[in-house]
C-alpha positions in Angstrom: -50.8 -7.4 76.6 -48.4 -5.8 74.2 -50.4 -2.5 74.3 -50.8 -2.5 78.1 -47.7 -0.3 78.7 -48.8 2.2 76.1 -52.3 2.3 77.5 -50.9 2.8 81.0 -48.7 5.7 79.7 -51.8 7.3 78.1 -53.8 7.0 81.3 -50.9 8.6 83.3 -50.9 11.5 80.9 -54.6 11.9 81.1 -54.5 12.0 84.9 -51.7 14.5 84.7 -54.0 16.8 82.7 -52.1 16.6 79.5 -55.1 15.3 77.5 -57.1 18.4 76.8 -59.8 17.2 74.3 -63.3 17.1 75.8 -66.3 15.0 75.1 -69.2 16.6 73.1 -72.8 15.4 72.8 -74.4 14.8 69.4 -76.9 17.5 70.2 -74.2 20.1 70.7 -72.6 19.3 67.4 -75.9 19.1 65.6 -76.7 22.6 66.8 -73.2 23.9 65.9 -73.5 22.7 62.3 -77.2 23.6 61.8 -78.2 19.9 61.8 -75.3 18.9 59.6 -76.9 20.8 56.7 -75.4 20.5 53.2 -74.3 24.2 53.3 -72.0 23.4 56.2 -70.2 20.6 54.4 -66.5 21.4 53.9 -65.6 18.2 52.1 -65.3 14.4 52.1 -62.3 12.4 53.2 -61.5 8.7 53.6 -62.7 9.1 57.2 -66.1 10.7 56.3 -67.7 14.1 55.8 -66.3 17.2 57.5 -68.7 20.0 58.5 -68.1 23.6 59.5 -69.8 24.8 62.7 -69.7 27.3 65.5 -69.9 26.2 69.2 -72.3 27.8 71.6 -73.5 31.3 70.7 -72.9 33.2 67.4 -69.7 34.5 69.0 -68.4 31.0 69.8 -65.3 29.5 68.2 -65.5 28.1 64.7 -64.8 24.4 64.4 -64.5 21.6 61.8 -66.5 18.5 62.7 -65.2 15.2 61.2 -67.9 12.5 61.1 -66.9 8.9 60.9 -68.6 7.1 57.9 -69.3 3.6 59.2 -69.2 2.3 55.7 -66.1 4.3 54.7 -62.6 3.0 54.1 -61.3 4.2 57.4 -62.9 2.7 60.5 -63.0 2.8 64.3 -59.3 1.9 64.6 -58.3 5.1 62.7 -60.8 7.1 64.7 -59.2 6.0 68.0 -55.6 6.5 66.6 -56.4 10.0 65.6 -58.2 10.9 68.8 -55.3 9.6 70.9 -52.5 11.0 68.8 -53.9 14.5 68.7 -54.8 14.4 72.3 -51.2 13.8 73.2 -49.3 15.7 70.5 -49.2 19.5 70.7 -47.4 21.7 68.2 -48.1 24.9 66.3 -47.8 23.0 63.0 -50.3 20.3 63.9 -54.1 20.8 63.9 -55.7 21.3 67.3 -58.1 18.6 68.4 -60.8 20.3 70.6 -62.8 17.2 71.3 -64.6 14.1 70.2 -68.1 12.6 70.3 -68.9 9.0 71.1 -72.6 9.7 71.8 -74.6 6.5 71.1 -73.4 5.2 67.8 -72.0 8.5 66.6 -68.2 8.9 66.2 -66.9 12.4 65.5 -63.7 14.5 66.0 -63.9 18.3 66.5 -61.0 20.5 65.4 -60.1 24.1 65.4 -61.4 25.5 62.0 -58.7 26.3 59.4 -60.0 29.2 57.4 -57.8 28.8 54.3 -58.6 25.1 53.7 -55.8 22.8 52.5 -52.6 23.3 50.5 -54.3 21.3 47.7 -57.0 23.9 47.4 -54.4 26.6 46.7 -51.9 24.6 44.7 -53.4 21.9 42.5 -56.0 22.2 39.7 -56.8 25.8 40.5 -60.2 27.1 39.3 -60.2 30.0 36.9 -59.6 33.3 38.6 -57.9 31.9 41.7 -54.5 33.5 42.1 -51.7 31.0 42.6 -49.5 31.0 45.7 -46.4 33.1 45.3 -43.0 31.6 45.7 -42.3 32.9 49.2 -45.7 31.6 50.5 -45.0 28.2 49.0 -41.6 28.0 50.8 -43.2 29.1 54.1 -45.9 26.4 53.8 -43.2 23.8 53.1 -41.2 25.0 56.1 -44.2 24.8 58.5 -45.1 21.3 57.2 -41.5 20.1 57.7 -41.5 21.5 61.2 -44.6 19.5 62.0 -42.9 16.4 60.8 -39.8 17.3 62.8 -41.8 17.5 66.0 -43.3 14.1 65.3 -40.0 12.5 64.5 -37.6 14.2 67.0 -39.6 15.6 69.9 -42.6 13.2 70.4 -41.7 10.2 72.6 -41.9 7.6 71.3 -41.5 9.1 67.8 -44.5 9.1 65.4 -44.4 8.3 61.7 -47.2 10.3 60.0 -47.6 7.9 57.0 -50.1 10.0 55.0 -48.2 13.2 54.1 -49.9 14.9 51.1 -51.2 18.3 50.1 -54.8 17.6 51.1 -53.7 16.8 54.7 -51.8 20.1 55.1 -54.3 22.6 56.3 -53.7 26.4 56.4 -54.7 28.9 59.0 -54.6 32.6 58.7 -51.2 33.7 57.4 -50.8 30.4 55.5 -49.3 28.6 58.5 -49.2 24.9 57.7 -51.0 22.5 60.1 -50.7 18.7 59.6 -54.1 17.0 59.9 -55.6 13.5 59.6 -53.6 11.3 61.9 -55.7 8.1 61.4 -52.8 6.3 59.7 -50.0 7.5 62.0 -47.9 4.9 63.6 -45.7 4.9 66.7 -42.2 4.6 65.4 -39.4 2.1 66.2 -38.0 2.3 69.7 -34.9 0.8 71.3 -32.6 -1.1 68.9 -35.4 -1.5 66.3 -34.8 0.1 62.9 -38.3 0.0 61.5 -41.9 -0.8 62.1 -43.4 -3.6 60.0 -47.0 -2.9 58.9 -49.3 -3.4 56.0 -48.9 -0.7 53.3 -51.3 2.2 53.8 -51.3 5.7 52.5 -51.9 7.4 49.2 -50.5 6.1 45.9 -47.7 8.3 44.5 -46.6 9.5 48.0 -45.4 6.2 49.5 -41.6 5.6 49.8 -40.5 2.8 47.5 -39.0 0.6 50.2 -42.2 0.9 52.3 -44.4 0.0 49.3 -42.3 -3.0 48.5 -41.6 -4.4 52.0 -44.0 -2.8 54.5 -41.0 -1.6 56.5 -41.8 1.8 57.8 -39.3 4.4 59.1 -39.2 8.2 59.6 -37.4 8.2 56.2 -40.7 7.1 54.7 -42.2 10.4 55.7 -39.1 12.3 54.3 -39.8 10.7 50.9 -43.4 11.7 51.1 -42.3 15.2 52.0 -40.1 15.3 48.9 -43.1 14.4 46.7 -45.2 17.2 48.2 -42.3 19.6 48.0 -42.0 18.8 44.3 -45.8 19.5 43.9 -45.2 22.8 45.6 -42.4 23.7 43.2 -44.1 22.5 40.0 -47.8 23.0 40.8 -48.4 19.5 39.4 -50.0 16.5 41.1 -47.9 13.5 42.1 -50.1 11.3 40.0 -52.2 12.9 37.2 -53.4 10.8 34.3 -55.0 13.8 32.7 -51.5 15.0 31.7 -49.4 13.7 28.8 -48.1 10.1 29.5 -44.6 11.2 30.4 -46.0 13.4 33.2 -48.4 11.0 34.7 -45.9 10.3 37.5 -44.4 13.5 38.7 -41.3 11.9 40.4 -40.4 9.9 37.3 -40.9 13.0 35.1 -38.6 15.0 37.4 -35.8 12.4 37.7 -33.9 13.3 34.5 -34.4 17.0 35.0 -32.8 16.9 38.4 -29.6 15.9 36.7 -29.5 18.7 34.1 -29.3 22.3 35.3 -30.4 23.6 31.9 -33.8 22.0 32.6 -34.4 23.3 36.1 -36.7 26.1 34.8 -39.0 23.5 33.3 -39.8 22.3 36.8 -41.1 25.7 38.1 -44.9 26.1 38.2 -45.8 27.9 35.0 -48.4 29.9 37.0 -45.5 31.6 38.8 -44.6 33.2 35.4 -41.0 33.3 36.3 -41.6 35.2 39.6 -39.1 33.2 41.7 -35.4 33.6 42.6 -33.2 31.4 40.4 -31.0 30.4 43.3 -34.1 29.7 45.4 -35.4 27.4 42.7 -32.1 25.5 42.5 -31.9 25.1 46.3 -35.5 23.9 46.5 -34.9 21.3 43.8 -31.8 20.2 45.6 -33.8 19.6 48.8 -36.5 17.7 46.9 -34.0 15.6 45.1 -32.3 14.5 48.3 -35.6 13.6 49.9 -36.6 11.5 46.9 -33.6 9.3 46.8 -34.5 5.6 46.3 -32.0 4.6 49.0 -33.7 5.6 52.3 -30.4 5.8 54.1 -29.2 8.6 51.8 -32.2 10.8 52.5 -31.7 13.7 55.0 -33.3 13.7 58.4 -36.3 16.0 58.5 -34.4 18.2 60.9 -31.8 18.9 58.2 -34.7 19.6 55.8 -36.1 22.2 58.2 -32.6 23.8 58.5 -32.4 24.1 54.8 -35.9 25.5 54.5 -35.3 28.0 57.3 -32.3 29.3 55.3 -34.4 29.4 52.1 -37.2 31.5 53.7 -34.9 33.8 55.6 -32.9 34.5 52.5 -36.1 35.1 50.6 -35.5 32.0 48.6 -32.6 33.7 46.9 -29.6 32.0 48.5 -28.6 34.5 51.2 -24.9 34.2 52.0 -24.2 31.8 49.2 -22.4 33.9 46.7 -22.0 31.2 44.1 -24.7 29.3 42.2 -25.4 26.0 43.9 -24.5 22.8 42.1 -27.0 20.7 40.3 -29.1 18.6 42.7 -27.8 15.2 41.6 -29.7 12.5 43.6 -26.7 10.2 43.3 -24.2 12.8 44.6 -23.6 11.3 48.0 -23.2 7.8 46.6 -20.6 9.0 44.1 -18.6 10.5 46.9 
């Protein structure tokens, strides 16, 4: 009963022609992927394996086919959530869902193929010989990902909380435009006079906001914290959680906390692979954004729209500070509280 109104709204949108994803047969997708041959496998996620394929003739569009693993950690509920969410949400910084397959006992989702893979592929644990992303590209990717979140929080009605923001879920199309993917854990946000959604804690360790991990109370500020973690990964080139590093750097956020408060240590936080090829002011401003997003008190974090504004300034100014003639202050996470 409590989902009836939502279901009715979805049906109204479908009748109005706003749901554009189409149904595919298993035979179509088997042909597109060459019988799901191992050479077509793009990777494995919590949902199941993802295959690369081409629809129709050799000149047809390239697609990514996500196949639900019935024995995997994510099940039918996540499949339905993702299918519905991406059928109704349309934005240039979200992946495009082309269709789905519910043929017999098969459950698959079909997306536009992202030729450059994920942000994780270009940022974390790079193989020898792969060139690291330059500073300007990193800032553009962060800007695009933030715009995707802004659409979910501020434009979608009701708002959507993404809940699984991490580098492997940020896909890249040509030109390194960021596209958020994997909406299986997304939740419809609070409406009316409600301040949060109560739900069991889901997501990826190291990216969850502390208040959500402790209480299960989910808000859009939970996504802002996760953005801060990923933005710190973008700046440092290090994983949020990495037990292969020295003990003091196992947890990236804890490692960064004292460095946020000491301007003399800011350069320690830049990815060594950049070899100093970044604007000093741009680094300071990026760290300030990350520090604000990572504040323990959720009410002190900026709205994602403010983050987008700051990143727009960073990218337009080439990451160098633009009109700001003076060096910005140290990004103290407790600054607002002190005021």
